[in-house]
C-alpha positions in Angstrom: -0.1 -0.3 -0.4 1.4 3.5 -1.2 1.5 6.1 1.4 -0.2 8.1 -1.4 -3.3 5.8 -1.1 -3.5 6.2 2.9 -3.0 10.2 2.7 -4.9 11.1 5.7 -5.2 15.0 7.2 -2.7 16.7 9.2 -2.5 18.0 12.6 -4.6 17.3 15.6 -6.6 14.5 13.3 -3.4 12.8 12.2 -2.3 11.9 15.8 -6.4 10.5 16.5 -6.2 9.0 13.3 -3.0 7.2 14.2 -4.0 6.4 17.6 -7.1 4.1 15.8 -5.1 3.1 13.1 -2.7 1.6 15.4 -5.2 -0.6 17.2 -7.7 -1.2 14.5 -5.5 -1.6 11.4 -8.0 0.5 9.4 -5.7 1.7 6.7 -5.1 -1.7 5.5 -8.4 -1.5 3.6 -7.1 1.0 1.5 -6.4 1.1 -1.6 -4.9 3.0 -4.6 -7.0 5.3 -6.6 -7.0 6.9 -9.8 -8.1 10.7 -10.3 -11.5 9.3 -12.6 -12.8 7.2 -9.4 -14.1 10.5 -7.5 -16.5 11.1 -10.8 -20.3 10.4 -9.9 -20.1 7.9 -12.4 -17.5 5.8 -10.5 -18.7 6.4 -7.3 -22.2 5.2 -7.5 -21.4 2.0 -5.7 -19.9 4.2 -2.5 -23.4 6.0 -2.8 -25.4 3.0 -2.4 -23.7 1.8 0.3 -24.5 4.7 2.3 -27.9 4.4 1.0 -28.2 0.9 2.8 -26.1 2.3 6.1 -29.1 4.9 6.2 -31.6 2.2 5.5 -30.1 -0.1 8.3 -30.4 2.8 10.9 -34.0 3.4 9.9 -34.7 0.4 10.0 -33.6 -0.4 13.4 -35.7 2.3 14.9 -38.8 1.5 12.8 -38.6 -2.2 14.1 -39.1 -0.8 17.8 -42.5 0.1 16.6 -43.7 -3.1 14.3 -45.4 -6.2 14.8 -45.5 -8.4 12.3 -48.7 -10.4 12.4 -51.7 -10.0 10.2 -53.8 -8.6 13.0 -51.6 -6.0 13.8 -48.8 -5.0 11.2 -50.9 -2.2 9.6 -51.8 -0.6 12.6 -48.4 -0.6 14.2 -47.6 0.8 11.0 -50.0 3.8 11.7 -48.7 4.0 15.3 -45.1 4.6 13.7 -46.9 7.5 11.5 -49.0 8.8 14.2 -47.9 8.5 17.4 -44.0 6.7 17.6 -41.1 9.6 18.2 -39.5 10.5 14.9 -41.5 7.7 13.3 -43.3 9.5 10.5 -39.4 10.8 9.4 -37.9 7.8 9.8 -40.2 5.8 7.6 -40.0 8.3 5.1 -36.6 8.4 4.9 -36.4 4.5 4.8 -39.2 4.9 1.7 -37.4 7.2 -0.2 -33.9 6.2 0.6 -35.0 2.7 -0.8 -36.0 4.0 -4.2 -32.8 6.3 -4.5 -30.4 2.8 -3.5 -32.6 0.8 -6.4 -32.3 3.6 -8.6 -28.2 4.2 -8.2 -27.7 0.3 -8.2 -29.2 0.5 -11.6 -27.0 3.0 -12.7 -24.1 1.3 -11.1 -25.1 -1.4 -13.1 -25.6 0.4 -16.1 -22.1 2.3 -15.7 -20.2 -0.9 -15.4 -21.5 -2.3 -18.6 -21.0 0.8 -20.7 -17.2 0.8 -19.8 -16.6 -2.8 -20.0 -15.2 -3.3 -16.1 -16.6 -6.4 -15.8 -14.0 -7.9 -17.9 -11.3 -10.0 -16.6 -10.3 -10.2 -14.1 -13.4 -8.5 -12.7 -16.1 -10.7 -13.8 -16.6 -12.8 -10.4 -17.6 -9.4 -8.8 -20.3 -8.3 -11.7 -21.9 -11.5 -10.5 -21.8 -10.2 -6.9 -23.2 -6.8 -8.1 -26.1 -9.1 -9.3 -26.6 -10.6 -6.1 -26.6 -7.5 -4.3 -29.2 -6.2 -7.1 -31.3 -9.2 -6.4 -31.6 -8.6 -3.1 -32.0 -5.1 -3.3 -35.3 -6.0 -5.4 -35.9 -8.8 -2.8 -35.7 -6.1 0.0 -37.9 -4.0 -1.8 -40.8 -6.8 -2.3 -40.1 -7.9 1.5 -40.8 -4.1 2.6 -43.5 -3.8 0.5 -45.6 -6.6 1.9 -44.7 -5.6 5.5 -47.3 -2.1 5.3 -50.0 -4.9 5.5 -52.0 -2.4 3.1 -54.2 -3.4 0.1 -51.3 -3.4 -2.1 -49.2 -5.6 0.7 -51.6 -7.8 0.4 -51.7 -8.3 -3.2 -47.9 -8.3 -2.8 -48.0 -11.6 -0.5 -51.3 -13.2 -3.0 -48.4 -13.2 -5.6 -45.5 -14.4 -3.4 -47.7 -17.3 -2.2 -48.5 -18.3 -5.7 -45.5 -18.0 -7.2 -44.3 -20.3 -4.2 -46.6 -22.7 -5.5 -45.4 -22.6 -8.9 -42.0 -23.6 -7.8 -43.0 -26.5 -5.7 -40.7 -28.2 -3.0 -38.5 -25.1 -3.9 -41.1 -22.6 -2.9 -41.5 -24.0 0.8 -40.5 -20.7 2.2 -43.9 -18.8 0.5 -46.0 -21.3 1.7 -48.5 -20.4 4.5 -48.8 -24.1 5.6 -45.0 -23.6 6.5 -45.5 -23.3 10.1 -48.7 -23.3 11.5 -47.1 -21.1 15.0 -45.5 -18.0 12.3 -47.6 -16.4 9.9 -46.0 -16.1 6.4 -46.3 -12.1 7.4 -43.6 -12.8 10.0 -41.7 -15.1 8.0 -41.2 -12.3 5.5 -40.6 -10.1 8.2 -37.2 -12.0 9.0 -36.4 -12.2 5.8 -36.6 -8.4 5.3 -34.4 -7.9 8.7 -32.6 -11.0 8.7 -31.9 -13.4 6.4 -31.5 -10.8 2.9 -29.2 -8.3 4.8 -26.9 -11.1 6.2 -26.4 -12.3 2.2 -26.4 -8.2 1.1 -23.4 -8.1 4.1 -21.5 -11.4 2.8 -21.7 -10.0 -0.6 -20.7 -6.7 0.1 -17.8 -7.8 1.7 -17.1 -10.0 -1.1 -17.6 -7.1 -3.0 -15.2 -4.6 -1.4 -12.5 -7.2 -1.3 -12.6 -7.8 -4.9 -12.2 -4.1 -5.5 -9.3 -3.6 -3.1 -7.6 -6.7 -5.0 -8.4 -5.3 -8.4 -8.5 -1.7 -7.8 -10.8 0.7 -9.7 -11.5 -0.1 -13.4 -9.3 2.2 -15.8 -11.4 4.4 -17.8 -11.8 2.5 -21.5 -9.9 4.6 -23.4 -6.7 4.6 -21.2 -7.5 0.9 -21.2 -7.7 0.5 -24.5 -4.9 2.5 -25.5 -2.4 -0.1 -23.2 -3.7 -2.7 -25.1 -3.0 -1.0 -28.4 1.0 -0.7 -27.0 0.3 2.2 -25.2 1.1 2.9 -21.0 -0.4 1.2 -18.7 -2.9 3.3 -16.8 -2.3 5.0 -13.6 -3.7 3.7 -10.7 -2.9 6.9 -8.9 -4.0 10.4 -9.3 -6.1 10.4 -6.1 -6.4 8.9 -2.2 -8.6 6.5 -0.5 -8.9 9.3 2.0 -10.7 12.0 -0.3 -12.4 9.1 -2.2 -13.8 8.1 1.3 -15.0 11.6 2.1 -16.7 12.0 -1.0 -18.6 8.7 -0.6 -19.7 10.0 3.0 -20.4 13.2 1.4 -23.2 11.6 -1.0 -24.1 9.8 1.8 -25.1 13.4 3.4 -26.8 14.8 0.5 -29.3 11.4 0.6 -30.4 11.5 3.7 -30.6 15.3 3.3 -32.3 14.7 0.0 -35.2 12.0 1.6 -35.3 13.7 4.7 -36.7 16.6 2.9 -38.8 14.0 1.1 -40.3 12.8 4.0 -41.3 16.5 5.5 -42.6 17.1 1.8 -44.4 13.7 0.6 -45.6 11.2 3.4 -44.2 7.6 2.2 -47.4 5.9 1.5 -49.7 3.7 3.2 -52.8 2.2 1.4 -56.1 1.2 2.8 -56.9 -1.8 4.6 -56.7 -5.5 2.9 -59.8 -6.2 1.1 -59.2 -10.0 -0.1 -62.1 -9.6 -2.8 -60.5 -7.2 -4.8 -57.3 -6.6 -6.7 -56.5 -2.9 -7.6 -52.7 -2.3 -7.1 -49.8 -1.9 -9.1 -46.5 -2.8 -8.6 -43.4 -0.3 -7.5 -41.8 1.4 -10.7 -38.8 -1.4 -10.6 -41.3 -3.8 -11.0 -43.4 -2.3 -13.6 -41.4 -3.9 -16.6 -42.5 -7.4 -15.6 -46.1 -6.6 -15.2 -47.0 -6.4 -18.6 -46.0 -9.9 -18.9 -48.0 -11.5 -16.3 -50.7 -9.6 -18.1 -49.8 -11.6 -21.3 -48.6 -15.2 -20.1 -49.6 -15.3 -16.4 -47.8 -15.5 -13.1 -45.2 -17.8 -14.1 -43.8 -14.6 -16.1 -43.2 -13.1 -12.6 -40.6 -16.6 -12.5 -39.4 -17.0 -16.2 -39.4 -13.0 -17.3 -36.7 -11.5 -14.5 -35.0 -14.7 -14.6 -34.0 -14.4 -18.4 -32.9 -10.8 -17.6 -30.7 -11.5 -15.0 -29.3 -14.6 -16.3 -28.9 -12.7 -19.7 -26.9 -10.2 -17.7 -24.8 -13.3 -16.0 -23.4 -14.2 -19.2 -22.5 -10.7 -20.4 -18.8 -11.1 -19.2 -18.5 -14.4 -20.9 -20.1 -14.0 -24.3 -18.1 -10.1 -24.5 -14.3 -11.5 -25.3 -13.4 -8.5 -26.9 -10.1 -6.8 -25.3 -11.4 -3.6 -25.2 -13.6 -1.8 -23.4 -14.5 1.5 -25.0 -18.2 1.4 -26.4 -17.2 2.3 -29.6 -15.3 -1.2 -30.0 -18.0 -3.1 -28.5 -21.0 -1.8 -30.8 -22.8 -4.8 -30.7 -23.1 -5.2 -27.2 -24.0 -2.2 -26.6 -26.4 -1.7 -29.1 -28.2 -5.3 -27.3 -28.1 -3.4 -23.8 -29.5 -0.1 -25.8 -32.3 -2.1 -27.2 -33.2 -4.0 -23.8 -33.5 -0.6 -21.8 -35.7 0.9 -24.6 -37.8 -2.3 -24.1 -37.9 -1.9 -20.3 -39.0 1.8 -20.6 -41.6 0.9 -22.8 -42.7 -1.6 -20.8 -43.2 0.9 -18.0 -44.8 3.0 -19.9 -47.4 0.5 -21.0 -47.4 -1.0 -17.6 -48.4 2.7 -16.5 -51.5 3.4 -18.5 -52.2 0.1 -18.8 -55.7 -1.0 -16.3 -55.6 -3.2 -13.4 -56.0 -6.5 -14.2 -56.6 -9.2 -11.6 -54.3 -12.0 -11.8 -54.2 -13.5 -8.0 -56.1 -17.0 -8.2 -56.2 -17.6 -12.0 -53.4 -20.3 -12.4 
């Protein structure tokens, strides 16, 4: 590790840091940081990480007042919104941060795709990133159910029927798995324990691989080296500066979501009515809603499965030595077509009338 990569402020902060670092070895986590890594495009992963920290902190507070049973779940959410200290703000920050984190995860994935940063030796980190994307979607889905309003009830209905479609592999989603714990409680466990634990494991692996391989060079610099030019510089900035920028963006997220929570209350729909189906999913699920209209509930398994599977194959299909988009036109065009199709599906799902799907297998 170079001195430049671990540079820290001088004076009393340096002395305080030295005392802490001597005991904890935090500087061992540092790695060389090129100058371009402090740009917004290359810091999206760090922004997402601090978004997850905000979600964890607000989630711990919300858990103090939430009751994961069908009889009390929605009432406890109302209690959070009207009685619990700072409950409405914490819930609003949690809700809006979840939306922003989903957006930054998608933007981070898109940046890696466009710049070819998934290429050797970073193929495994690309797959880990797709795992983190899937866990983020799982957290948002389970969080939707936990509100236990009409939207959450209908989401759970989809959850149960998809579990039935999976047969023995869908046992976790079956209400009959445990007579002593309602499925809402089981999804609560998934939301606060299982998915965060899996996400933490993948994040640690992700960060270790970033440390191992470094931050990817800009495509033009990488391609110039492939053509016989100089190797891209791995320096230019410091880990401390990089970390401060990530923290800064994390504080911006906190400020923005706090403001949003004060202006626009996180939604809570009416109490569940089992006789109707009137809800559409959150925006990140909307691309798959038309497939459910056209092909039924099984499409909610194979449509996202095909998309994630195709993304997982990208590093192994793209065998070009180059990373610049102009030298990977076929793959970039294919990605653009998929993106346009997803946007079109969202637009279609937005204007399409709500249709009943649950109970029609």
